N, C-alpha and C positions, 0 to 999 in steps of 0.2 A: 158314665163311666164305661170303659173295655173291659171285653168278658175277661175272665180269669181263666187261667189254663188250668185243665183237671187233673193232671197227675204231677207237676212240677212243682210242688210243695205240701210240705206234712205240714198245715195248720195247727193242728193239736198239738204237734211237738214245739212249735214255734211258742205256741200260747203258755204250754206248761214252763218253756223255759223261761218266758217274761214274768210269770206266775212266779218263780222259785227266784227272780234276781235277787230281792231283797235278804233272802237266808240263804243262799249257798257261797261256799268260798271259792270264787273263781279268781283268776289273774285279773288284775284290774290294769287299765291305761289311764293315766292322770292327764288331766287337761286343765292347762292355764283358760280357765274362762273368760279374763279381763282380756287377753289377746284373742281368744276365740270370737270375742262381739266385736272387735277392734278391724275397723278397715281395712282390708289388705295386709292382716298380720299373719306370719306365721304361726298357724296354729301346730304346737308341738306335742306331741301325744309319744309321753314316756312309758316306757316298758321298765318291769321290774328289773330286767339287767343294765338298765342305764341307757337303752338304745332307744334311738328318738326318729320319729318319721316327719318331716316338714309338711303339713298342708297349709293350704291357705284358705281362711274363712271369711263370709261376707257377715255383713252386722244382720241382727236378727230383724231390723225393720224392713228387710227385701220381702219374707213372709208376705202370702197374698192375702191373708187375713189370720185372725188369731187361733185357726186349726192346726191343729198337732199333724197335719198331714203335709203344710206347706212347710213347717218349720224343722219338720224333722226329713225333706230331701231336696230342700231348699239350697244345695252346696254344689248340687250336679248341675253341669252345664251340659246343652245339647244342642246339637246344630242343624238348620234348616235350609233349603234352598231359597232364595228370595228372586224374585222379578225384578225390573227397575223400578219399579212403583213401590216396591218393599213389600210385597203381597208374596205368601205362600207359592211354588211352583206347584203345580201337580204334574204326575209322572203318569201315562196312559199305558195301560197293558191292552193287549191285543190278543184275540184267537190266531191259528192259524191261518185263517181265512182274511187275516187283517181286521176282525170286527172289535171295533171297541166293547171292552170285557169291564174295567171299571177306570178308575181314575186314582191314585193314594197320594197321598202328602206324607212321604217320609220323614220323619224324625230321626237323626243318626246321634247314637251315643258315641262314636269314635267321628272325629274329626277330620282324619284322613281317608275313610270312606264317603264323608260328605264331599271331599274334594274330589275324589274320582267321579262319583256320580256327577258333577258338576263338569268334569273334564271330559266327560263320556257324553254329555247334552251337545256341548260347545263344539265335539269334534263332529256332532250331526249337522252342523250349520243350523239348526232351526233361528230365526230371528231372537226368540225369548233367550236364548242359550247367550246370546253375544253380552248382555248386559247381567244377566243373573248373576249373585254372588251366593256366598255363606255368613250365613246369620247365626249369631251364637246366643242364647238367652238360657236361664236358670230353668230346670224341669218344670216348678210350679207354672211358670209364664208360661211356657209349652204346651201343658195340659189345658191352660186357661184359652191360650190358643186355637187348641185344638178344636176344644168344645165349641167354642166361639162360630170357628170357621166352620164346620159341620151344620152346626143350628142356622148359618148365614146360608148357605149352599141348598142346604135342602134337597139336597141329592142322592137317591139311595145307591146311586154308580159311585159315588164320592166317599173312599175311606182314607183311614191312615193307617199307617205302620211304624212302630219305632223299633228301629234296625240295630240289631246288638253287633258289639262287635265278635267278628267270626271267630277269632282265638279263643275269647273268653265262653264261647257257645261250645266250643270243640271240646272244651275243659268241663264243661258242666255235663255234656253228655257222656262222659268219660266216667264222671262221680253217679250218673246215674246205672250207667250198664254195670259199675261195679254194688250196684244196690242190690242186693235179692229180692227187695221188697216190690221192684219194679220187673212187670209181669213183659214179656217180649210185644204184645199188641201195644202196652201204653209208652214202650221205648220207642215203636216205630211212630207212633201218633207226636211223641215228643221231636221226634228227628224231623217230623214236618213243619212242624210250629217254630215260628222265629221270634221266640221267647228270650227276652233279656236277662240272663243268669246274673243272679245275686250269692256271694258267699257270705257265710259266717261261720262262727265257731263255736261251741256252746262254753269254752273254756275262756272265752274274752269276755269284759265288760267293760265300759269306760265309766269312771267317776271324773264329775267335772269338779275343778280345783280354781282357786284363786292364786293372785301371785305370789302370795304366803305358803304356796303348797296344801292349804288347809281346805278343806273339802267345801262345796258348795252346797246349800242344805236348802229345802223348799219351807214353804209354809208351815209343815210340821214338823220341824226339825228333821228330816231324814237327808241322807246325801243323795245326791243328785245324780244317778246315773246312766248309764245307755247301753243298749247291745249295737255294736258295730255290724254294720252290714257292707261289704265290699264288692263293688263292679269289676274287680280285678282279682284274679286267684293268686298271683305272683305275691303280692306285697305282704297279703294273710298269710300264705304259707311260709313266707320267709320268717316272718316273727315267730309263728308258731314253731318252728323248726328249732329258735335259740331258746324258745321255753323250753322246749322238751330236755336241751340240753341241760338247762340250768335245773329242772325239777328231774332228780334222780328216783323219785318214789311214784312218777307220772303212770299213772294204768295204761294198759292197752286201749287206743281210741279215745283217750281222753283228750288229746288235742286233733280231732278230726274234723273236716270241713264239711259243713252243709249246704247245699245249693237249692235255691229256690227261686223266684222270676220277679222281675219288678212289677209288673201288673198284679201280682198279688201282694207283694206289700203293699203300694197303694190303694187296693181295696180293702187292706186291712185296716191301715191306715182312715181311710174313708168312714169306716165303719167303727170305729174305736170313739169312745169320750175323752174329752179333755180330760189327763191327770189318769186315763188308765193304763194298766200294763202292756197295752197294744204300742201306746204313744211313747213309748221309752225306744223304741226302735231309730237309730239314726245312721243315716244315708253317708257314707261318704265318698268323696268324688274319686275319679280314676287319677291317677297321679298324671298321666298322659294331658288331662285336661286342665292341671291346676294354671298355667298361664294364664289360659283361658279366663278360668276362675278370678284370676287377680284383676284381670282387667275388665268386667264384668262389676266386680265389687266398686273398683274408681266409677265407672258409670252411675254406680245406684247410690253414690255416696254423696249427700247432699254437700254443697259448697257455698260459704255464707249465708247461709240460712234457704238456700234455693234446692229445689227439687231436680236434678236432671232428669232427661228424657229416657225413656225405656230402648233398652237395645232394638227390639223391633217392636211393630205396631201391632196391637191387640184386636183390634176389630176391622180386620181383611173384608174386603168383599170379595167378588168373584177373581179367581187364581186364573192363571194361565198354565198351559199344559205344556208337556216336554214329552222328550222319549223316556220309555223304561231304564230307569238306572240300574246299574249289576248291582246283584241282589249281595248282600252280605254274609248270608248263611246258606241254607238250601238254596239249590240251583232255582227249583220253583215253587217257593213259597207261596199259600195262600196269604193277600193281604188280610190282615185282622179287622172284621168289621167292628163299631162302634155300636155297643149296644145301650 
């Protein structure tokens, strides 16, 4: 698994939040779990004030395995650039003398950025760019694809990078700058990293409910609850603002937003045991990716007892190479090696 950012999360704080989940009085988002498990169904997150956000959720069967990490991040689409042979396209980075430094397998959170990178490649008139296209797949499958690809290439110069949405990364850095616990040298390092920000609030949790509005319970009779994690700041901030207006007794900072990063969340889930507090994390897809998610759900939903093919290949051989795509964040970020 890729290395964890050193300063971009307070894991102790997050674990304490998860540990306290069953005992504290926090605002809840009620979810219709039947719709949640239905192909291409609208997942409605109902807030206490009657506000609802429509989301699309795939069936639970899309998980790579029974591991919590796949289940908890399985509704997030990502985007890759594929060759004519449906293999990942590598982008070459060169130094000032034109010498090859490395080859990067970019995975985009934002579809628009993937399209921009492809357009840049096609403008260069390279043969590989002519028939290249954007491929979409769910995050767990993307991680499987990355690990399989790096294993098969077995080349130390081949790396991967998950490209964040620049707008969301800028917002995350803004929050970090406002954090008095972040030292200047730590902030400087964060500014040089292409981390994928994740936003959450200690004032929100999810309670899974059925169509009758009754809580869905686990084997021990406890209501199933989740900590929702957002890839976009704006939807979370908007709903928290509505809750603040409804809560006349809210304390200062009660509805504050905390930022962490995707690799830390993945590492946390990977280390978590099934049924542990860490497995309560639930990563929600970006609003902009919902149409793509709905299409992926259709592709992954069995029809008449048959299982459709995956959106992309899972065992790619050697890939092609193209020009370096425009970076989504820092002008010259260092590609993140796979450790």
